[in-house]
N, C-alpha and C positions, 0 to 999 in steps of 0.2 A: 423281666420286666419287658414292657413294649412301649413304643413312642405313640400312645394313643391315651387320651384323656376325654372323656364324655363331658366334662364340666368347663371346658375352655371353648373360645370361639373357634379356632382353628383345629380343635380336636388333637392338639399335640401336647405331650407331657413337659411341663417346665422343668421338671427335674432329669430329663433325659440325657441332656448334655451333661451334667455332673455325674450320672451314672457312667456313661461312656468314658468320661476322663478318669474317673476313679478307678474303674476296671482296667484301663490301659496302664495307669500308675502301679497298680498292684501287680500287673504282669511283668512291668519292667522291674520292679522291686524283686519279684521272685528270680528272674533272670540274674540281676546283679548278686542277689544272696547266693544263688548256686556258684556262681563264678568266684565269688569271695571265699566260698567255703573250699572249692578246689585249690585255690591258691593257699588257703590255711593248711589243708592237708600236705602240700608239697613242702611248705616252709617246715612243718613239723617233723616230716621225714628227713629233712636236710638238716634239722637240728638234732636228731637222733642220731645220724650219722656222725655228725661233728662230736656228740657226747662219746660214741663209741671210739672214735679216733684219739680222742683227749684221754679217756679211760685205759685205753690199751697202751698208751705212752706214759701213763701215771702222772698226768696234767690234771692238776686241780682247777675247777672253774668256779 
């Protein structure tokens, strides 16, 4: 998408700012999702370790 429109007085696209903001929000969301997924994986490993400890000591959970 380009910041040019042949149909406006100053030839700028009225939707350009919306496009830029939306793209930045998607990049931020992607970064946050990746960070959250890493945290979820770490928590899952921690839970698995706790399960193994409980199982090895015959403690029900």
